N, C-alpha and C positions, 0 to 999 in steps of 0.2 A: 505493500499499500504506498509505503512512503515513500518507493521510487518513481512511482507516476504521481505524487504532491509536489515532491523534489523536482520534478524536470517539470512543470508545470509553469511552481512558480520563478522557478531559475526562467525559464523562456519568456515569462512574463516580464520580466525584469529587463533583458537583455531586447526585448522588442520595444522597451523604451526605449532605452539606451539607445537604439541604433535607429530611432525617431529622432531625436534627437542629433544624432550626426549626420544626420541626411537634411536632416533642415537646417541642422547650419551650412550643409556644405550649398544649397540651393538660396540662402540667402547673402550666403559671401561669393556667390558665381563658381562655387571651384567647377572642376570635372571630375569626373568621377573617375577618370584616370592620374597618373602618377601619384603625386603624395599626397590628396584633399582626403580631411574627414571620412569622406565617404565612403574611401575605399580600403578601412581598414578589416580587418579580420570578421572583427563583429558586424559590423557594416553589412560585410560581404553576405556573409553567413545567414544575416535575419532580413536583410533587403531584398536579395535575390531571388525571384520564380523557383520554387521547386520544379524539381525535376517532373512531377504529372500534375501541377496543379490542373486542375479543370478549369475552361476558358470561362472568361465573363459569363457568354450566355447559359452557357447547361448548370453552375453553379445559383442564379438568377432563377432556375427552375426547379429547382430541389424544396420538394413538399412535405407535410409531414410523411406521409407513407413510404418518400423515399429513405429519411428515418429511422419511420418503424421498421421498415422491410430490408432494411439495410446489410450489406455482407459483411460477413465477420472471418472471409477468409483469409482474411490477412494477419488478424489478432492473435498475436504470440503473449500480450502481457492481459491482468488485468487491470479492472478499470472501465468507468464510462466514462467518456468527458462529450459535454455538448454547447457550442461556442455559438454565441447570435447575433449577427450581425445586426448594425445599425438604420435607420429611414433609407430608405431608396436602394439599398444592397449599395450605394456608390462609396460609402467609402471607408465600408471597412473589411478592405484584402486583407489586412493583415491577420485577420479572424481564419481568413481560407488558410492564406499559408502557413499558419501554425499547425492550421488538421489536417493537410493535408502533409505537414511536418511528421507529428503526433503520429498520423496513417502508416508515415512511412516507417518509424520504429516500433510497430506494431502493437501501437492502441486502437480501441474501439474509439475513435471520437469521428462526433459530427459536425457538421456545420450548416447554417441555416437560417433564416428568417429570423428577426425578433418576432412578427406577427402568429407562427406558428409554435412556441412554446407548447400551449396547451395539449390538442393530444398527445406530442411525444409525452409530455408529464403524467397522462393518465393508462397509456402503454406501461411506463416506468412501473407505473402504479398495481397494474395489473399484473405485472411480470413476478414484482416483487411479492404478490401474495404467493407465488408460484414456486417464489426462490430460484428467480433465472435471470435476477438485475447480481451484474456484475462490480465486485465493490470496489473500491471508493467510485461514490457518485461524484463526479466534478460537473462545474458551470461555470462556464466563463459568456460575457456580452461586452460587448462596444458600445455608445452614444446608448439610443434606444435601447439596446441587446443589454446597455448592462442596466437600464429600468427594470427592464425583465427578467434579470438575473437572481435577484432579491424576491420576487416576487413567485417563479421557476423552484425556487429553493425552497419557500415557505409551503406554497401545493403542493412541493412533495412532503414537505416536514406533517403537516397535517393530516398525511395518510399513514402516514409513519415510519417511511422512507428514509435513510437519512442522508443528508450530503458532508464528503469532507473538507470540499473547498468552493467558495466561491469568490471569481477572478473579476473586475470588473475594469473598463478603460474609459473613463471621463463620462458617465450616465448624464442623465440633465435633470434626475429630481433626486431628491431623498429615500432612503432605504434603509428596511429596516430587514435583519433576520433574527429566525427563531431557534426553539433552543434545540433542533436537529442539525444543524448546522454545528463545524467545528471551527471554521476557521475562514476568515475575509481578506481577501486584499484587492483596495482599490485604490486606483491611480484615476486623480482626478485633477483639473482646472479647477477654482473655485469660479462658480459666477454669482454675481451680486444680488439677484435676485432669488433665487432656487439655493439650500442647499444642497449640496451633490455628494455628501458624506454618505457613508452607513451606517447605520448604528444597531445597538442590539433592544431585542423586542423580549417581551416576557420567558424567562427562561434561558436564556443563552448564555453556556460561560464558556464561549472558547472565545477566541483572539482577529480584532480587527484591527488593519493598519490602513489607516486611509491617508496616503500619500501623496502630496501634492508638490506636483512636475510645475510651477509655475517658475522655482529659479533659473530652468532655461527654456529664454523667449522662441528658442526654436521650434519647441513642441507643443504643436495645436490642436485641438478637437478631432482634423483630419485624419492627424499623423501619430497620435500617441499610441492607436496598438498596433 
């Protein structure tokens, strides 16, 4: 279990760092060759398209039944990871890259629009009753997907399903997590009119890290993930 959690939290941290590298390169007009900051090992590893990334049009067609009936032929590790994209599926390509990368490592990782989590959650609950869920369960999301991550986790919790980790990238509203969640990591840019951090609801006994990334001006809402 710890291998999956450690992999995801480290990948999330590196993606945020890579966003900073790439954003800095764009802001300063650096090229992607030579000695520019975006050409570091970290920037290359996270920012480059993965070898088998599905094209944008195909990713946009993902619906709940595709996730529910997904192939697990590649899965060699325990755990289920659900990654939700944000509005219009336009600015969350880092979510797609992370999902593809995790599948390449043998994890059961699914990426889809924030709009579609409810049927997927219902499937998880049904499988949990049959003892068919592979734990740990991890939920991730960017922007509106970040908003829905807490709701997704709480829905599972209200039906007896434990969630080991929730990772969010700049949600746009306040989130709350309950007793079924072990750990939360939220990378966010503070909003003027809305608290977009995540808080403990009743019974929560885990850990929450709200990490303000405004110290680096190159990180924006559209590249934080």
